C-alpha positions as CSV (number, residue, x, y, z in Angstrom):
1,M,-6.4,15.5,15.3
2,N,-3.0,14.3,14.2
3,L,-2.8,10.6,13.3
4,S,0.9,10.5,12.7
5,S,1.4,9.3,16.3
6,E,-1.2,6.5,15.8
7,I,-0.2,5.1,12.4
8,Q,3.0,4.1,10.8
9,L,2.6,3.8,7.0
10,L,4.9,1.0,5.7
11,A,3.8,0.7,2.0
12,Y,1.1,2.0,-0.3
13,C,0.0,1.8,-3.9
14,L,-2.7,4.1,-5.5
15,M,-4.4,2.4,-8.4
16,P,-7.1,3.9,-10.7
17,N,-9.9,2.0,-9.0
18,H,-8.5,1.0,-5.6
19,F,-5.6,1.5,-3.3
20,H,-3.5,-0.5,-0.9
21,L,-2.2,0.7,2.4
22,L,0.1,-1.4,4.6
23,A,0.1,0.3,8.0
24,Q,1.0,-0.5,11.6
25,Q,-1.5,0.9,14.0
26,I,-0.5,1.9,17.5
27,Y,-4.0,1.8,18.9
28,S,-6.8,-0.7,18.1
29,D,-8.9,2.0,16.3
30,S,-6.1,3.9,14.5
31,I,-6.8,2.4,11.0
32,T,-10.5,3.1,11.4
33,K,-9.8,6.7,12.3
34,L,-7.3,7.2,9.4
35,L,-9.6,5.7,6.8
36,R,-12.7,7.6,8.1
37,R,-10.8,10.8,7.8
38,V,-9.5,10.1,4.3
39,A,-12.9,8.9,3.0
40,T,-14.7,11.8,4.6
41,S,-12.3,14.3,3.2
42,Y,-12.4,12.8,-0.3
43,V,-16.2,12.5,-0.4
44,T,-16.6,16.1,0.7
45,Y,-14.1,17.3,-2.0
46,F,-15.8,15.1,-4.7
47,N,-19.3,16.1,-3.8
48,R,-18.5,19.8,-3.8
49,K,-16.6,19.6,-7.1
50,Y,-19.4,17.8,-8.9
51,R,-22.3,19.4,-7.0
52,R,-23.7,16.2,-5.7
53,K,-24.8,14.8,-2.3
54,G,-24.6,11.4,-0.7
55,T,-22.3,8.5,-0.4
56,L,-19.6,7.9,-2.9
57,F,-18.1,4.5,-2.0
58,Q,-19.9,1.2,-2.6
59,N,-18.6,-0.6,0.5
60,I,-16.7,0.0,3.6
61,Y,-12.9,-0.6,3.6
62,K,-11.5,-4.0,4.0
63,A,-8.7,-4.7,6.5
64,V,-6.9,-7.7,7.8
65,L,-4.5,-8.2,10.7
66,I,-1.1,-9.6,9.8
67,D,0.8,-11.0,12.7
68,D,3.4,-13.0,10.8
69,P,6.5,-10.9,9.8
70,H,7.1,-13.2,6.8
71,R,3.6,-12.5,5.4
72,L,4.0,-8.8,6.1
73,L,7.1,-8.7,3.9
74,H,5.5,-10.7,1.1
75,L,2.4,-8.5,1.2
76,S,4.5,-5.4,0.7
77,R,6.0,-7.1,-2.3
78,Y,2.5,-7.8,-3.7
79,I,1.6,-4.1,-3.1
80,H,4.6,-2.8,-4.9
81,L,4.2,-5.3,-7.8
82,N,0.5,-4.5,-8.2
83,P,1.0,-1.8,-11.0
84,V,2.9,-4.3,-13.2
85,A,0.7,-7.2,-12.4
86,T,-2.5,-5.6,-13.6
87,K,-3.1,-4.6,-17.2
88,K,-5.8,-2.0,-16.3
89,I,-3.6,1.0,-15.6
90,G,-2.7,1.9,-19.2
91,P,-0.6,5.0,-19.6
92,L,0.2,5.2,-15.9
93,L,3.0,2.7,-16.3
94,T,5.2,2.8,-19.3
95,S,7.5,-0.1,-18.4
96,A,7.5,-3.5,-16.7
97,S,9.3,-2.1,-13.7
98,P,7.4,-1.2,-10.5
99,A,10.1,1.5,-9.9
100,D,8.6,3.5,-12.8
101,Y,5.1,3.7,-11.2
102,P,4.9,7.1,-9.5
103,Y,1.9,6.4,-7.2
104,S,3.5,3.9,-4.8
105,S,6.0,3.8,-2.0
106,Y,8.4,1.6,-4.0
107,Q,10.5,4.6,-5.1
108,K,11.1,5.4,-1.4
109,Y,12.4,1.9,-0.8
110,L,14.8,2.4,-3.8
111,G,16.0,5.8,-2.4
112,L,14.5,7.7,-5.3
113,A,12.0,9.6,-3.1
114,N,12.1,10.7,0.5
115,P,8.8,11.2,2.2
116,D,9.4,11.4,5.9
117,W,6.0,10.0,6.7
118,L,6.8,6.6,5.3
119,N,8.5,4.0,7.6
120,T,10.8,1.7,5.6
121,H,12.8,0.4,8.5
122,I,10.3,-2.3,9.5
123,L,10.1,-4.0,6.2
124,I,13.9,-3.7,5.5
125,S,14.6,-5.3,8.8
126,L,12.6,-8.4,7.7
127,L,14.5,-9.1,4.5
128,P,15.8,-12.6,4.3
129,T,19.6,-13.1,3.9
130,S,19.0,-14.5,0.4
131,H,18.0,-11.0,-0.8
132,P,20.7,-8.3,-0.4
133,S,18.2,-5.5,-0.9
134,Y,14.5,-4.7,-0.9
135,Q,14.6,-4.3,-4.6
136,A,16.1,-7.7,-5.1
137,F,13.4,-9.2,-2.9
138,V,10.5,-7.4,-4.7
139,E,11.8,-8.0,-8.2
140,D,12.9,-11.6,-7.8
141,R,11.0,-13.4,-10.6
142,Q,11.7,-16.8,-9.0
143,L,9.8,-15.8,-5.8
144,D,6.1,-16.6,-5.5
145,S,4.4,-14.7,-2.7
146,T,0.9,-16.2,-3.6
147,P,0.9,-19.0,-1.0
148,L,1.8,-16.6,1.8
149,I,-0.8,-13.9,1.0
150,K,-3.6,-15.9,-0.5
151,S,-5.4,-16.2,2.8
152,L,-5.2,-12.4,3.1
153,T,-7.4,-11.8,0.0
154,L,-10.5,-9.9,0.9
155,E,-12.5,-10.1,-2.3
């Protein structure tokens, strides 16, 4: 089963103990199918590698529907700033710039990488006129996304 016709990946960030995916689903169960496939594949790999059986993850995934384009854009900013906002990643990030973190989609937005499976057009089209580029929006230190995404927190 090919999920590329059911999901558009807009942004991601892989952290040592969690990951963020910002995706647009085409069908109501597309995200569920994607995460089920990813989790099953990883658990199978992990269990074989370490000769173990059983579940690996503590909880099911958490998801939230975002129907406000402004919030969607600010959530992408939060995702791309996550590596520099946390102090837990140690040697994975050697500077304060999210552009230096190799495990996120931010480099694609800067034109430094070119995975064809990532859709950047949707977020770029939502940029406010006050920010001439996605990088200017993400790295604007005056901008506070917290009020817009606080209600999206799933912890």
